[in-house]
Structures are given as structure tokens and as C-alpha cells.
C-alpha positions as CSV (number, residue, x, y, z in Angstrom):
1,X,55.0,110.6,105.3
2,X,53.9,107.4,107.3
3,X,55.1,108.4,110.5
4,X,52.7,111.7,110.3
5,X,49.4,109.1,109.8
6,X,50.9,107.2,112.6
7,X,51.3,110.0,115.1
8,X,47.9,111.2,113.7
9,X,45.9,108.0,114.8
10,X,47.4,107.9,118.3
11,X,46.7,111.5,119.1
12,X,43.2,111.1,117.9
13,X,40.9,111.4,120.9
14,X,39.8,107.6,121.1
15,X,42.8,106.5,118.7
16,X,44.0,103.7,119.9
17,X,47.6,102.2,120.4
18,X,46.4,99.0,118.6
19,X,45.3,100.9,115.4
20,X,48.1,103.4,115.5
21,X,50.4,99.9,115.7
22,X,48.9,98.6,112.7
23,X,49.4,101.9,110.4
24,X,52.6,101.8,111.6
25,X,53.1,98.0,110.2
26,X,51.6,98.7,107.0
27,X,53.6,102.4,106.8
28,X,56.8,99.8,107.1
29,X,55.7,97.6,104.5
30,X,55.2,100.5,102.0
31,X,59.0,101.7,103.0
32,X,60.2,98.1,102.4
33,X,58.4,98.3,98.9
34,X,60.1,101.2,98.0
35,X,63.4,100.1,98.9
36,X,62.9,97.1,96.6
37,X,61.2,98.8,93.9
38,X,64.6,101.2,94.3
39,X,67.0,98.5,94.1
40,X,65.2,96.8,91.2
41,X,65.3,100.5,88.8
42,X,69.0,100.8,90.1
43,X,69.7,97.2,88.8
44,X,68.3,97.3,85.7
45,X,69.7,100.8,84.9
46,X,73.2,99.3,85.7
47,X,72.5,96.3,83.2
48,X,71.3,98.9,80.7
49,X,74.7,100.5,80.7
50,X,76.3,97.4,80.8
51,X,74.6,96.7,77.7
52,X,75.4,100.2,76.3
53,X,79.2,100.0,77.3
54,X,79.9,96.4,75.4
55,X,78.2,97.6,72.4
56,X,80.5,101.1,72.3
57,X,83.8,98.5,73.0
58,X,83.0,97.0,69.6
59,X,83.9,100.1,67.6
60,X,86.9,99.1,65.7
61,X,89.0,102.8,66.2
62,X,91.8,102.2,69.4
63,X,91.3,104.4,72.4
64,X,87.9,105.9,71.1
65,X,86.3,102.8,72.7
66,X,87.7,103.5,75.8
67,X,86.4,107.1,75.7
68,X,82.7,105.8,74.9
69,X,82.6,103.5,78.0
70,X,83.8,106.2,80.3
71,X,81.1,108.4,79.0
72,X,78.7,105.5,79.3
73,X,80.0,105.1,83.0
74,X,79.6,108.8,83.6
75,X,75.9,108.8,82.4
76,X,75.0,105.7,84.5
77,X,76.4,107.1,87.8
78,X,74.4,110.8,86.9
79,X,71.5,108.5,86.6
80,X,72.2,106.6,89.7
81,X,72.8,109.9,91.6
82,X,69.3,111.3,90.6
83,X,68.0,108.1,91.3
84,X,69.4,108.2,95.0
85,X,68.7,111.9,95.4
86,X,72.7,113.0,95.5
87,X,74.6,115.6,94.0
88,X,76.2,114.8,90.4
89,X,79.3,116.3,88.8
90,X,80.9,115.2,86.0
91,X,84.1,115.9,87.6
92,X,83.7,113.8,90.4
93,X,82.1,111.1,88.4
94,X,85.5,111.0,86.6
95,X,87.3,110.8,89.3
96,X,85.6,107.8,90.9
97,X,85.6,106.0,87.5
98,X,89.5,106.5,87.7
99,X,89.9,105.8,90.8
100,X,88.0,102.4,90.9
101,X,89.5,100.8,87.7
102,X,92.9,102.5,87.7
103,X,93.3,101.4,91.4
104,X,92.7,98.1,90.6
105,X,95.5,96.6,88.4
106,X,94.1,94.0,85.8
107,X,90.7,95.0,87.0
108,X,89.8,98.1,84.4
109,X,91.7,100.5,82.9
110,X,95.2,99.2,82.4
111,X,93.5,96.1,81.1
112,X,91.3,98.4,78.9
113,X,94.0,100.4,77.7
114,X,96.0,97.4,76.4
115,X,92.8,95.9,74.8
116,X,92.3,98.7,73.1
117,X,95.6,99.6,72.1
118,X,95.8,95.6,70.2
119,X,93.2,97.4,67.8
120,X,96.4,99.7,66.2
121,X,97.9,96.2,65.0
122,X,97.1,95.8,61.6
123,X,94.7,92.8,60.4
124,X,94.4,90.5,63.6
125,X,94.6,93.5,66.0
126,X,90.8,94.3,65.8
127,X,89.9,90.8,66.3
128,X,91.9,90.4,69.7
129,X,90.9,93.5,70.4
130,X,87.0,92.2,70.1
131,X,87.7,89.0,71.9
132,X,88.4,90.6,75.2
133,X,87.6,94.3,75.4
134,X,83.6,94.6,75.3
135,X,83.9,91.7,78.3
136,X,86.2,93.9,80.4
137,X,84.0,96.9,79.4
138,X,80.8,95.8,80.3
139,X,82.3,94.1,84.1
140,X,84.1,97.5,84.3
141,X,80.5,99.4,84.0
142,X,78.6,96.6,85.8
143,X,81.1,97.1,88.9
144,X,81.5,100.8,88.9
145,X,77.3,101.0,89.0
146,X,77.3,98.3,92.1
147,X,80.3,100.2,93.9
148,X,78.1,103.9,93.5
149,X,74.8,102.2,94.6
150,X,77.0,100.2,97.7
151,X,78.1,104.0,98.4
152,X,75.0,105.9,98.4
153,X,72.8,103.2,100.4
154,X,76.0,103.6,103.0
155,X,74.6,107.4,103.0
156,X,77.6,108.6,101.0
157,X,78.1,110.9,97.9
158,X,80.1,111.4,95.1
159,X,82.6,114.0,97.2
160,X,83.4,111.7,99.9
161,X,83.5,108.4,97.8
162,X,86.9,106.5,99.2
163,X,87.9,103.9,96.8
164,X,90.2,102.4,98.5
165,X,87.7,101.4,101.2
166,X,85.6,100.0,97.7
167,X,88.5,97.9,96.0
168,X,87.5,94.6,97.1
169,X,84.1,95.2,96.3
170,X,84.6,96.3,93.0
171,X,87.2,93.5,92.6
172,X,84.3,91.1,93.4
173,X,81.5,92.8,91.4
174,X,83.7,92.9,88.2
175,X,83.5,89.1,88.7
176,X,80.1,89.0,88.6
177,X,80.3,91.5,85.6
178,X,82.4,89.1,83.7
179,X,79.4,86.9,83.3
180,X,76.5,89.4,82.5
181,X,78.8,91.1,80.1
182,X,79.6,87.2,78.0
183,X,75.8,87.0,77.8
184,X,75.0,90.9,76.6
185,X,78.0,90.3,73.8
186,X,76.8,86.9,73.0
187,X,73.5,88.2,72.3
188,X,74.7,91.5,70.7
189,X,76.6,88.9,68.1
190,X,73.3,87.1,67.6
191,X,71.7,90.2,67.0
192,X,74.3,91.4,64.5
193,X,73.9,87.9,62.7
194,X,70.4,88.0,62.3
195,X,70.6,92.0,60.9
196,X,73.4,90.9,58.4
197,X,71.3,87.3,57.0
198,X,67.9,89.7,56.6
199,X,69.9,92.5,54.2
């Protein structure tokens, strides 16, 4: 779009190189604005899904919480695929989620299963699971989302996603995601108390 406008200015009789250069610079500015807007939309999308995953992990039923978090992460990948104009398939999305979370021990799937299983312990089990699972679910969702964005920005698709190349980045993003998930968990808890007090 922008390149064709520059070409037209340069080809027009009497069109000058200065005008073409100015048009090219203006087009580059618009492209940069589009990239920034794109990044902001993707970032906000991930934050929304971190909130959803954190809330879903509060469900007191063991293992149902994990299924809910995986479904939320799949929906996030679908939305990011649409945003970046990449093809989406549920099976490829699941493979990416399991490869990232399962391939990094202590940074996702293994820890989530253990935390969810504590909900089976009568009495105190649900409380133990509630302490850590929301943070892990939120951080994992954040790390999956950031990994997908990095891969898409490098020109990849779900079909050529190589989790072994993304593990270090996933770990780094998981740690960053913990802070966001803690804030989200605290906010959800405060809002829950407000609702209880109002009723």
C-alpha cells in the first residue's frame, strides 16, 4: 500500500525524488505505528487470558482446573494466530502447549498436575492447591502466549514450532508471568471479598 504510493510519486511526470523520499518516510512511520498497535493488542490479549487462566485454576475440582487452563490457552493461541494471520489448528495448538509446559520440568505441566492433585486431599488440600496453582496457571499462560508471539514475529507457524529452541525463552517468560499472575490473583481475591461483603 505504502510502497505503491511512493512508486506513483516517483513515476509521475515532474514527481521529484524528495517527495518520494518523504512519502517513503511517512509510510515507514505508519508501518511502525501498525507494529506498535499489533504488539499492544497481543500484549493485552495475553493479559486477558492470564486473568482467565488464573480464575479457572481456582475451581475446587482436581484436574478439571488443568483442562480449563489448557482450553483457555488454546483459545489464546487461536486469537494470536488470527491477529498474526497464521493458520490455527487445535491439535497443533495442543502440541505446542504440551511441548512447552511438559518439556520444562517445574515450569508448567508437571507442577500444575501436582498442585491440582493436592485438591484431592480432604480438608487442607484445596487450600494448598489454591496457594500455588493460580500463579502457575497464570505464569504458564503468559509464557505460552509470549512464546507464540516470538515465534510468529520470527515468521513461523504452529506447524513448524520447535519447543526445544523456545525452552529458555519460555522459562524466562514464565518467571515474568509469575509477577503478573500474583497481581491478578490478588485482584481477584479482593473483588471476591467485596462481592461477599455486599451480599
